[in-house]
N, C-alpha and C positions, 0 to 999 in steps of 0.2 A: 267413633264409629267409622267404619271403612265402607266406601261404596264403590261398586264396580257396575258401570252401565255396559252390559255386554251387547246391547242392541246393535251399535254401529260395528262392533267387532264381527258379530255374525253376519250382519248385512254385507259386509266386505269379503266374507267367505273365510274369516279367521276363526280359530277355535280358542275360546277364553279360558279353558280348563287350566292351564298352566299359570296363567295370571291369577286366577281365583285361588288356586292352591298356594302360590307364593304369598298372596295377601293374607290367607288363613294362617299361615306359618308366622307372619309378622304380627298377628293380632295380640294385643294385650290380653290378659286373662279374662277380664270382664267386658272386653270390646265386642261390639256386634259387627257383623258384615251384612251389608244389604247388596243384593244383586238384582239388577234390572234386566229382564230378558224378554224376548219376543214370544215366549212360551213358558209354560211352567216347567222348570228345570228338574224334573223328577229324578233323573239319574244323579244329579248333583245333590239333591236332597238326601238320596240313599247314601251316597259317599260320605258327606259330612255327617249325616245321622249315625253312621258306623263309627265315626271318629268323636262322638259324644256331643254332637250339636243338636239342638232342637231348632225347628224352623216354623215360620208362619208365612204362608204364601197367600198373596192377595192379587186378584186380577185388577189391574188399574186402567184397563180400557183398551179397546181395539186389539185385543189379543196379547197385549203386554202384561208382564207380571212383576211384581216386587216381592222378593223373598228376604226375609230377615232371619239370619242364622244367629244363634246364641249358644255358647257353651253351657251345658247342663251342669248344675252344681251337685 
């Protein structure tokens, strides 16, 4: 499982999209990606959904979200 905590990047004014996409490209076939964000990353869910990933989004408190992406079989 790969995990990206995008919260400090976003807080610093950085865009984590390129890091997330590079991590996705490096995932093994059955490896999951977990993204932690200060909001539900709906656009990212759409992008990865279009690339064959399912996702589960859970609010983990104080507006933070944990989204787990899995390749659909």
